[in-house]
N, C-alpha and C positions, 0 to 999 in steps of 0.2 A: 725406152731404154737410153739415154746419151751413149758414147761410144765410154766414157770416163765412169757412169756409170756398171756400165755391163764390164768394164775392166777392175772395178772395185767389188763389183758382186762375186768374178770369174777371181779374182784374188782370194776373197773371203770362203771361200765354196771348196779352194782347194785346201786350203789351211785347217779348215773343217774337217777334211776326208782325213788330213797326214794324221792331225788329232785323233781319229776314230781308227788309225792303224794303230798308233802306240797304246791305245786301248787293247786294241786283238791279236797284237801279235803275239803274244804272248801264248794265246790258246790251242793252236800245233805245236808247242814248245814244252807246255807240261809234261809230255813223256822224256823228252832228255831231260829238264830240269830234274823230274821225278830221281832217274838213273843215277844224274850228275853229281847233287846234293845229299842223296840218301833220303829224300824225305817221303816217309810212308801216306798210301793214298788219301786215306784217310784225314791227313794231316795238310794234302795238298789243297785244299779250297780255302786254308786259311790266306794263300796269297794273294787271288781275287778280293778276297775280304777286307782284306787290310789298304788294297787299292781305291774300296767303296767306303771306305769307314773314312779314308781322306779326303774322298769326293766328296762325301754326305756331308763332310763338319764344316768346310770350308764355302758352301755353297751360297747362305747367307752372306757369310761377312766382303765373301766378293762380288755380292750384289747389291750390298750397300754402299761397300768402294766405289764403285764405277756409276752409281749415281750421285755420286762425291767426285771422283775426278777423271772422270770419262770413262766411256767402253772400249777403247780403242788400247788404253795404256795398261786398261786392269788384263784385257784379253792376253796381250803383247808380250805381259810381263808371265802371265798364265803360261803359253806356251811356249815360252824359253826356259821355264822352271819342269813343264812334263818332258822337254824334249833332253836334258841333263841329266834327266833321273830316268829316264830311258835305256842312255848310253851308262849311266852308272848301274842299273839292272843286270848288264851284261858281263858285269863285273864283282857280282853276287859271290858269299861263299861259303853261306850256309841259308836256312830258313829262315833266322833274324834278319838277315843284311836284305835280302830282296824282300822280304817283309818292309822293311823301312824303306826303299825305294819305292817299293810300289806304291807304298803310301803317299809319300811326295809325290810320284805321278799322278795320284787320285788330288793333291793338294792343286798341283798345278792344271790339269782338268776342269776342279773346280772353279779356278780362275779365269777359265777360258770361254766355257761354255756360256752361263746365261750376258755377258757382256757381247760377245759375237750375233746370241740371237739378235741381241737389242740394236746391234749395227747394221743386221743384215733384213730387219721388219721396214728399214728406209726406205729402201729400196720401191718397196711394194705399196698401191693402197688399200685402206680399211676394206674394200671388198674382195681381197685375195689374200685373207689374214690365213688362211686353212694351206693355198700356194707356196706363200712364203716358208712357212713351218714345215712343208713340205717336201720343198728345194732345200732347206734346211739339215733336214734329219735324210732326206733321201743320198747328201753327200756323206755323210757318215756313216751309213750303212756301204755305202762303196767303198768307204773307205777301209771300214771295219771288213770289210769279205776279202779284201784286196789281202788283206793283213794274214785273216784266215787259211786264203787258198794258196798264197805265194811263201809263204814264212818257212812254213817245212821244207822244203826245198832249199832255201840260201840255210837251213839250220842242217840238212844235211851237207849240203856245200862248205860251208865254214863253221860250223857249230852253232850252240844255241845261242852262245853268250855274242859273236858276232852278228849274228839277226838280230838280236833286241839293240845291241847301238847304231845298227846301220838304221833302223828304225828313228835313234833320236838322232841322228847324223840327217836326215831328211829333214827333218822336224824343225831344227838348227834353220834349214836354208830356208823354208817357204817362210818360217814367221820375219826373217831378214826380211826378205822380199815384203811380206806386209805389215812390216815396219817401215820397210821403206815408201811405199806405196800407199794405202790406206792413209784418205785425209784425218789430217786431225781432228781431235773432241772439240764441240763448239758447245762449249756451256752457260747456260744462263742462270742469274742470281737468283734462286731460291729458296724457298724454305724444301728441306728432302721429308716429304710426311711420310716415312717407312711405317707410322704404324697403321696408316691403311692399307699397307698388303700382311703384313706381321699378325694383324689382330684379324684379318678376313673372313672369316669361317668359311668362306666358299671356297678361298683357294684350298684350304686345310684338309676339306673334306675330297674335294677334284681330286687333290693331289694325293690322300690315302686312298684312294678308291683304286689307284691303280700301282699302288706300291707293290703288289704282289707280282699284276703282272710284269711289272718293269723287272724284279730279283731273278722268276722264273724264266724267264726270257735272255736275259744276262747268264743266268747260269746252265740253259741249254748251246746258248751258242758260244758260251766258253768250252763246255765239256763234250759237246758231240763229239768233237774230233777222236780226243781221246776212246771215247764209248765205243767207235765205229771199229777200231784199231784196237781195241781188247777185246771184245766182245762179238764182232761180225769178221774178227781178222783181216780188215780191209786194211790196203796200200797209206802207209801217211799218206803221197798226195793224192791222193783217189779223196781219200777220206777228209780233207783239208778242203778240196774242192768242193764236196759235196755238202760238207760245215758253212763252205763260206755263204751258199745260195740261201741260208740265212739274214743275211746282212744286204749280196748284193743287190737279190729283189728287191731289194727298197729303195734302191735306187730310183727305181720307178714308182713304186707302191707308195711313197709319201705322197710326191707331187700329182699322182693318180687321186689318190684317198683324199688330199687336203682339198684339190679343189670340186670334188666330189661334196663335202663338208659344206664348200662353201654355198652352194648351192640350196643345204638343205634350212629348215626353219631351225632345226635343233641340232647342237652336236652330241648332246648328250647322252640319247640314247645310240644313236650310232655307234659311240665308240663302247659303249656296254655290250652291244651285240657282237663286235668285231672282236672283242677282248674273250667273248662265251667261248667265239671258234677258236680264239686262241691256245684256250686252256685243253680244248676237246684236241688238239693237234700236237700238244706237249706233255700230255697224259696218255698220250698212245703212240708217244715212237717206238717203242720198244714190238710194235706188230707191224711196224714197217719192215718191208724187204727190199734186197737191190733195184726195186725199179720202182716203188711207192713212196722209198727216201726221195728222190728226188722231188715228188711232186711236194710232200710234207715239207721238205726242206725251204722250198718257191714260196711256199704260202704264208708260211713261219715269215720270212722275209719283206714278202709285198703287203700283210697286214699287219707287222711291228713298225714299221717307220711310220706307216697310216696311223695305227692309232695315236703316236706321238706325233704330230701333227694336227693330227683331231684334239688333241690334250692342248697343248701348247696354245693351239687358239682361242680357246675356251675362256680362261684369263684377260686376254687383250681383245673381247667382246664387254667385260668388265669398266660400265660406265667411271666406278669409281675410283680406279687405279688410275693413277696420269700417267703417262704415256713413258714420260719418263723413269719412271718405277713401272714399267714391263719385266724389265728384266732379273728385277728382284722377286717378282712376283714366279717368274719362271724358275726361279734360282730357290727358291721357298719348295716348291712344287718337289724340283729335284733331290732336294733335301730332303723331305720324307721319304721321296722314292726310296732313295739310296741307304739311308739309315734304316731303313726296314727293311728294302732287297737285299742288302747286304750279307742277309743269314743265309738266302737262296744255294749261294754257292756250296756253303757249309753242310747246308740238310743233305743238298744233290752228293757229297762225295763222302760222307759222313753215311747217311741211306743205304749207297753203295757198298760200300767196302762191311756194315753191317748185317743188310740184308740182301739185295743185289740192284741191281740197274734199273730193271722193271719196278722196284717197290721205289727206288728214285726220282725217278720220272713220272709215277703215279702222285708221288709228295707234290711237286714243283705243279703238277695242274691242279691241287690240291689247297695250296699255298694263293696260287692266283687268284684261284673266286673267292675263297673268305673275306677278300677283301672291298670286293664287288661293291657288294650295297651300299657301301658311306657315299654312293656316287646321288643315292635318293637325296643328302642334304645337303646339295649342292645345287645354287642354281645355273640353267644353262647358259652358254655366252653368245 
């Protein structure tokens, strides 16, 4: 890897981390938002769900647009939109307004996700698909973990509104840097056979198989901090630090597990095994104590980033999908997972308010595992 390639790689990885920060920095702020905007617990899950709807709906259009006009153009535009809407989220005045702004943050996230992945894949050889996806997902986990760990303190010092605004400002800054530094798109004039992706049953089934995992993990990372504060009486900063491990640990787990998957003959069974371990961890969080919660959150972070790395490497091995359409295949997988997984945050908060947090955690484990059998109908990559 030459100096220019390394610089481009570092630039893109940094924006991926900031992108993730603006996904998750709202997590430790829910307690402040709940009080400030007078939102009941049963309704609080609608905020991340609105974000997920925006992210889910625009995955495929973004992948198609990237194939037509270039990955960089779409990714940069997505980051600008995500950052501006993060700032506006800090100016929300009621539940409806913050849901609209978070929906648009999700749209920006969709526009960035798969095109950026298409850029980073060019840095690695075909034999290192898992490692490439590992670094990409590791950066996401690192940025998201920082958002959970640090943004509670920022909210205490400056208020939850300024905490969200700050995340958006950082996003604009890194996007300007990406815009100036990353090389322009180089597109060959060729027919875009998007039906090879959209009509590919293997892509559909592999995406659907982990839809429950996606939603369960997202809900866990979003609401673990409020759970620890409300039920364990944990200090907000400490709860944020504990919760951040569900993501920060993935900065190591993503590349490590992705590299291991490169050595295996088949990735699919490995992915399923890791998902079953995640099911056990999520559904038994309520059994943890002050010591074991640290172990749980570290394992959740390591395994989650690894699972995503393996998942995204599978369609990269499908020979019938042209390299130019790989971002579209990942976008389709993500769209399926987000569309189905968006139910999980609402399921968790509704169950917690109507029954208990214990039942809520168990329900997430059930939600995760019921979709895994769909993997049987998808080929390995």
